[in-house]
C-alpha positions in Angstrom: -53.1 31.0 -26.2 -55.1 27.8 -26.0 -52.9 26.2 -28.7 -49.7 26.8 -26.8 -50.8 24.8 -23.8 -51.3 21.5 -25.7 -48.2 22.2 -27.8 -46.1 22.8 -24.6 -47.5 19.7 -23.0 -46.6 17.6 -26.1 -43.0 19.0 -26.3 -42.5 18.4 -22.6 -43.8 14.8 -23.0 -41.6 14.1 -26.0 -38.6 15.6 -24.1 -39.2 13.5 -21.0 -39.7 10.4 -23.1 -36.5 11.1 -25.0 -34.5 11.4 -21.8 -35.9 8.2 -20.2 -36.2 6.0 -23.3 -32.5 5.2 -23.4 -32.6 4.0 -19.8 -35.6 1.8 -20.6 -34.1 0.3 -23.6 -30.9 -0.8 -21.7 -32.5 -1.9 -18.5 -32.8 -5.5 -19.6 -29.2 -6.0 -20.7 -26.8 -4.6 -18.1 -23.2 -5.3 -18.9 -20.4 -4.4 -16.7 -16.8 -4.0 -17.9 -14.4 -6.2 -16.0 -12.5 -4.3 -13.3 -8.9 -3.7 -13.9 -6.9 -5.1 -10.9 -3.3 -4.2 -10.3 -2.2 -7.7 -9.2 0.8 -7.8 -7.0 2.3 -10.7 -5.1 1.7 -10.4 -1.4 4.6 -11.5 0.9 3.9 -14.4 3.2 4.1 -13.8 7.0 7.1 -16.0 7.2 9.0 -13.9 4.5 8.2 -10.7 6.4 9.2 -12.2 9.7 12.5 -13.3 8.3 13.2 -9.9 6.9 12.2 -8.2 10.2 14.5 -10.5 12.1 17.4 -9.7 9.8 16.8 -5.9 10.1 16.4 -6.2 13.9 19.7 -8.1 14.2 21.4 -5.4 12.1 19.9 -2.7 14.3 21.1 -4.4 17.5 24.6 -4.9 16.1 24.8 -1.2 15.0 23.7 -0.1 18.5 26.4 -2.3 20.0 28.9 -0.5 17.8 27.6 2.8 19.2 25.9 3.7 15.9 22.3 4.9 16.1 20.1 5.4 13.1 16.8 7.0 14.1 15.3 6.7 10.6 16.1 3.0 10.5 14.6 2.4 13.9 11.4 4.3 13.1 10.9 2.3 9.9 11.6 -0.9 11.8 9.0 -0.1 14.5 6.5 0.8 11.8 7.2 -2.6 10.1 6.7 -4.4 13.4 3.4 -2.6 14.0 2.2 -3.3 10.4 3.1 -7.0 10.8 1.1 -7.3 14.1 -1.9 -5.9 12.3 -1.5 -8.3 9.3 -0.5 -5.7 6.8 2.4 -7.7 5.4 2.9 -5.7 2.3 3.3 -2.5 4.3 5.5 -4.3 6.8 7.8 -5.5 4.0 8.0 -2.0 2.6 8.9 -0.5 6.0 11.4 -3.3 6.6 13.1 -2.5 3.3 13.2 1.2 4.1 14.8 0.4 7.5 17.4 -1.8 5.8 18.2 0.9 3.3 18.7 3.4 6.1 21.3 1.3 7.8 24.9 1.7 6.8 26.6 -1.1 4.9 29.7 -1.1 7.0 30.6 0.4 10.3 34.4 0.9 10.8 36.0 -1.4 13.4 33.0 -3.6 13.7 32.6 -7.1 12.2 29.9 -9.6 12.9 28.7 -8.6 16.4 32.1 -7.9 17.9 34.5 -5.0 17.7 37.6 -5.8 15.7 39.9 -5.0 18.7 38.3 -7.8 20.7 38.6 -10.4 18.0 42.4 -10.7 18.2 
């Protein structure tokens, strides 16, 4: 029995050394792999403001033509809120979603005035 205690202690010491030795050997030379960054171009505040103005004008014209698009208005309001908080990429995304929700053409309506009032 007395032989087993020193043998067990030696095996335990060798095992602990084997686990910690790789960490000791690499502690002096730490290398980090470069981070991979998904680079995307951020819109400028002026670009987003121009887009918001365009979508806002279209929303007002559509409302004057008695056409209401709740999805477009919700996206537009989200875009305005994101713009106020400086989240220009999200604001641009929401403005594009609002523009996509608006119809391309409303019958009997051209450029801010009903066709019947133009003539």
